[in-house]
C-alpha positions as CSV (number, residue, x, y, z in Angstrom):
1,M,12.3,26.4,117.5
2,K,9.3,27.9,119.1
3,T,8.9,31.6,119.2
4,A,7.2,33.5,122.0
5,P,3.8,35.0,121.2
6,S,4.0,38.6,120.0
7,T,3.0,41.4,122.3
8,H,2.1,43.7,119.5
9,M,-0.9,43.3,117.2
10,S,-0.6,42.7,113.6
11,G,-2.1,45.3,111.3
12,G,-5.2,43.4,110.2
13,H,-6.8,42.2,113.4
14,L,-8.3,44.3,116.1
15,P,-10.3,43.1,119.1
16,D,-14.1,43.1,118.5
17,G,-14.9,46.0,120.9
18,V,-12.3,48.3,119.4
19,Q,-13.5,47.7,115.8
20,T,-17.1,48.4,116.8
21,L,-16.0,51.6,118.6
22,L,-14.0,52.7,115.5
23,D,-17.1,52.0,113.3
24,V,-19.3,54.1,115.5
25,A,-16.8,57.0,115.6
26,H,-16.5,56.9,111.8
27,G,-20.3,57.0,111.5
28,I,-20.5,60.0,113.9
29,A,-17.7,61.8,112.0
30,V,-19.6,61.3,108.7
31,A,-22.9,62.5,110.1
32,A,-21.5,65.4,112.1
33,P,-21.9,68.1,109.4
34,Y,-25.5,67.1,108.8
35,M,-26.3,67.0,112.5
36,A,-24.8,70.5,112.9
37,V,-27.0,71.8,110.1
38,V,-30.1,70.2,111.7
39,I,-29.3,71.5,115.1
40,G,-28.6,75.0,113.7
41,V,-31.9,75.1,111.8
42,G,-33.7,73.9,115.0
43,F,-32.1,76.6,117.0
44,L,-33.0,79.3,114.5
45,A,-36.6,78.0,114.4
46,A,-36.8,78.0,118.2
47,C,-35.5,81.6,118.3
48,G,-38.0,82.7,115.7
49,I,-40.9,81.2,117.6
50,A,-39.7,82.8,120.9
51,W,-39.4,86.2,119.1
52,R,-42.9,85.9,117.6
53,R,-44.3,85.0,121.0
54,A,-42.5,87.9,122.7
55,L,-44.0,90.3,120.1
56,R,-47.5,88.9,120.7
57,V,-47.1,89.3,124.5
58,R,-45.8,92.9,124.0
59,D,-48.7,93.8,121.8
60,A,-51.2,92.3,124.2
61,L,-49.7,94.1,127.2
62,A,-49.6,97.4,125.3
63,G,-53.3,97.1,124.4
64,R,-54.7,96.3,127.8
65,V,-57.8,98.0,129.1
66,R,-58.4,99.1,132.7
67,V,-61.7,99.6,134.6
68,E,-62.2,100.9,138.1
69,T,-64.2,99.0,140.6
70,V,-66.1,101.2,143.1
71,P,-67.8,99.4,146.0
72,T,-70.7,100.8,147.9
73,S,-70.3,101.6,151.6
74,T,-72.3,98.5,152.5
75,F,-70.3,96.1,150.3
76,D,-69.7,92.9,152.2
77,P,-69.5,89.9,149.9
78,G,-70.2,86.4,150.9
79,E,-68.2,83.3,150.0
80,G,-70.6,82.4,147.2
81,E,-70.3,85.9,145.6
82,V,-66.5,85.8,145.8
83,R,-66.5,82.3,144.2
84,R,-68.8,83.5,141.4
85,W,-66.6,86.6,140.8
86,S,-63.5,84.5,140.6
87,Q,-65.2,82.3,137.9
88,H,-66.1,85.6,136.1
89,L,-62.5,86.7,136.1
90,G,-61.5,83.3,134.7
91,R,-63.5,84.1,131.6
92,V,-61.2,87.0,130.9
93,S,-58.5,84.5,129.9
94,Y,-60.9,82.6,127.6
95,A,-62.1,85.8,125.9
96,A,-58.5,86.8,125.2
97,G,-58.2,84.0,122.6
98,D,-54.8,82.8,121.6
99,V,-52.8,85.5,123.3
100,P,-50.0,84.0,125.4
101,A,-50.8,83.5,129.1
102,R,-48.7,86.5,130.3
103,G,-50.7,88.9,128.1
104,R,-54.2,87.5,128.7
105,A,-54.1,87.4,132.5
106,A,-56.6,89.6,134.5
107,R,-54.8,91.7,137.1
108,L,-56.1,93.6,140.1
109,R,-54.1,96.9,140.7
110,Y,-54.4,99.0,143.7
111,S,-53.3,102.6,144.0
112,A,-53.7,105.5,146.5
113,E,-54.6,108.8,145.0
114,H,-55.1,111.9,147.3
115,G,-55.5,109.6,150.3
116,R,-58.1,107.4,148.6
117,M,-57.5,103.8,147.7
118,R,-58.6,102.8,144.3
119,C,-59.0,99.3,142.8
120,Y,-58.5,98.7,139.1
121,L,-59.2,95.6,137.1
122,E,-56.9,95.2,134.1
123,G,-57.1,92.8,131.2
124,P,-56.6,92.3,127.5
125,A,-58.6,94.5,125.1
126,Y,-60.3,91.4,123.6
127,A,-61.9,90.8,127.0
128,Q,-63.1,94.3,127.6
129,A,-66.8,93.2,127.5
130,V,-66.1,90.7,130.3
131,L,-64.1,93.2,132.3
132,T,-66.9,95.8,132.2
133,M,-69.6,93.3,133.4
134,P,-70.3,93.8,137.1
135,G,-69.1,90.9,139.3
136,F,-70.7,91.9,142.6
137,A,-74.2,93.4,143.2
138,E,-72.8,96.3,145.2
139,V,-69.8,97.2,143.1
140,E,-69.9,99.7,140.2
141,I,-67.6,99.3,137.3
142,R,-66.3,102.5,135.7
143,S,-64.7,102.2,132.3
144,G,-62.5,104.9,130.8
145,G,-64.0,104.5,127.4
146,S,-67.6,104.8,126.2
147,R,-69.9,101.8,126.2
148,S,-70.0,101.9,122.4
149,E,-66.3,101.0,122.2
150,V,-67.0,97.7,124.1
151,R,-67.3,94.8,121.6
152,P,-69.3,91.7,122.7
153,V,-67.3,88.5,123.3
154,R,-68.4,85.4,121.5
155,F,-67.5,82.1,123.1
156,S,-67.5,79.0,120.8
157,V,-70.2,76.5,121.7
158,P,-69.3,72.8,121.1
159,T,-71.8,71.0,118.8
160,S,-74.1,68.6,120.4
161,R,-73.4,64.9,119.7
162,R,-76.9,63.7,120.6
163,G,-78.4,65.0,117.4
164,R,-76.0,63.0,115.2
165,S,-76.8,59.3,114.4
């Protein structure tokens, strides 16, 4: 007598896709504790780096210097002067060194005191020498500190490759 094929699976044989899926799930279950440790260490390292960066930004913002720009009554800059001054302000960022971008930016601040508008240029202490350099011919730069407190800025110069053979 013939028997009808069984509708249930026998204990030893699984379809190929199911066995592969079970093998992958077993591998994930074995690796899960190690992956959790690696992810946790990575998270702690990222938090430490972010904290250190935030402290550097806070220190840079706390130590900023401010100079006042006082234009003459005949001040009327041309396009070339404005372009040259914007390039001059771009050097503030380079002079600040490895300070994060938020702390090394140059900022123009305007205020009104006793009915007079005042313009201040603010930047990191490392770039004080660049900030106190006049950018326009008819604008005076007034610094709160003495000139002896201003330290020169040294830009690194790339070595020439022509001299090497």
